C-alpha positions, 0 to 999 in steps of 0.5 A: 752491732752497727747503729746508723743513727739513732736520731733523725732530724730533717725536714719534709715539705712543712713537716719536720721529722725529730725521731729518735730511735729506742733501739735496731728494731722499733715497732711502730704502733697505732691506729690508721688515720695517725700518719704512720705511712705519711712519716715512713713516706717521708723519711724514705724520701729524704735519706738514700740509706732508708728503704721503705717496703710496704704492702702491695698486691703482689704480696709473695713477691715483696716478701722475697724482695724483703728478705733478699734485701736484709740478707743482702745490705748493711747500713740501712735504715729498713722500714717495712709498713703494714709488717704484720701482713708482711711478715712471715717467721723467716722476715721476723727471724732475719730481722732479730739476727741482723746486726748491720741495719736498723728497722722500723717497723709499722703496723697494728698487730704487734703479738708475734713479735718478741719485743720489750716495751721500750721497743714500742712507739707512737708518733706525735704531731705538735707544731708541724713537728712529728716525734716517736713517744713510748707506747708503752712506759 
């Protein structure tokens, strides 16, 4: 399995992202207004190896684009915001079986994912630094 980088540190505006990923699949879990989408956009603007997919008005087309991207690319951190709205069974299977990319899945409802507790994170913002913290211990 190729791991891109388990640790990413960069600056976006006046905020520093200091993120350590627990595994090839990380589920960022939390309530609205916590900064999850901000974090996703900041990551995608800082590094060309980060690709962001988010919920849009044309969901069926977006789902096809996500599937095609996972199948045809390697070496990316693939960020899927509103994962619970975009992911179908085929996307979940592609992610589980992909050994060439890392995934940051963002959402509120992880019940359809087969991940262990260490894959779930929330964000912590302190002194303009955003970090992952374990959601479940």
